C-alpha positions in Angstrom: 21.1 -23.5 64.1 20.3 -25.0 60.8 22.1 -24.3 57.5 22.0 -25.9 54.1 24.1 -25.7 51.0 22.9 -26.1 47.4 24.4 -26.7 44.0 22.5 -26.0 40.8 19.3 -25.3 42.8 19.4 -28.6 44.7 20.0 -28.9 48.4 23.1 -31.1 48.7 24.0 -30.7 52.4 22.6 -29.7 55.8 23.8 -29.2 59.3 21.7 -28.9 62.5 23.4 -27.8 65.7 22.0 -26.6 69.1 23.4 -25.6 72.4 22.5 -25.6 76.1 24.3 -22.3 76.8 27.6 -24.0 77.5 28.1 -26.7 74.9 27.0 -27.2 71.3 25.9 -30.5 69.8 25.7 -31.3 66.1 22.5 -33.3 65.8 22.7 -34.0 62.1 25.2 -33.2 59.3 25.0 -34.6 55.7 26.5 -33.9 52.3 25.2 -36.0 49.4 27.8 -38.6 48.4 28.4 -37.2 44.9 29.3 -33.8 46.4 31.6 -34.9 49.2 35.3 -33.8 49.3 34.5 -30.5 47.5 34.4 -28.2 50.5 30.6 -28.1 51.0 30.8 -29.9 54.4 33.6 -27.6 55.6 31.5 -24.5 54.7 28.5 -25.9 56.7 30.7 -26.6 59.7 32.3 -23.2 59.5 28.8 -21.5 59.6 27.9 -23.5 62.7 31.2 -22.8 64.5 30.9 -19.1 63.7 27.4 -19.1 65.3 28.7 -20.9 68.4 31.5 -18.3 68.8 28.9 -15.5 68.6 27.0 -17.2 71.4 30.2 -17.7 73.4 30.0 -21.5 73.2 33.5 -22.9 73.5 32.9 -26.6 72.9 30.9 -28.5 70.3 30.1 -32.3 70.4 28.8 -34.8 67.9 28.3 -38.6 67.6 29.9 -40.6 64.8 29.6 -44.4 64.4 33.0 -46.1 65.0 32.9 -47.8 61.6 32.2 -44.6 59.7 35.8 -44.1 58.4 35.0 -41.2 56.1 33.0 -39.4 58.8 35.6 -39.9 61.4 38.4 -38.7 59.1 36.3 -35.6 58.2 35.9 -34.6 61.9 39.5 -35.4 62.8 40.7 -33.2 59.9 38.5 -30.4 61.3 40.1 -30.5 64.8 37.6 -32.8 66.5 38.9 -35.6 68.7 37.5 -38.8 70.1 36.6 -38.4 73.8 36.7 -41.3 76.1 35.4 -39.7 79.3 31.7 -40.2 78.4 29.4 -43.1 77.9 26.9 -42.8 75.1 23.7 -44.3 76.3 20.3 -44.9 74.8 17.0 -46.5 75.8 14.8 -48.3 73.3 11.1 -47.5 73.7 9.2 -50.6 74.7 6.0 -51.4 72.9 
């Protein structure tokens, strides 16, 4: 799912979410700094969560950097919680 929000004919926020049939994953979510804390991010999140409900997806995940205080506060205020039962892993492509 992909949704965007605009203000005065300018795209100011986007969200991209997918699912594997059991779990959703927010791949990208962004609201321009000057438009944050005005409800645009909540509207985007609500659209995604409504879509997941229609697809009978009961859990949604995302990754937020630990030092992103604003981002972590946003997700906590929307009912998301830090999970400690998984390890986030990556592999850098060698050249």
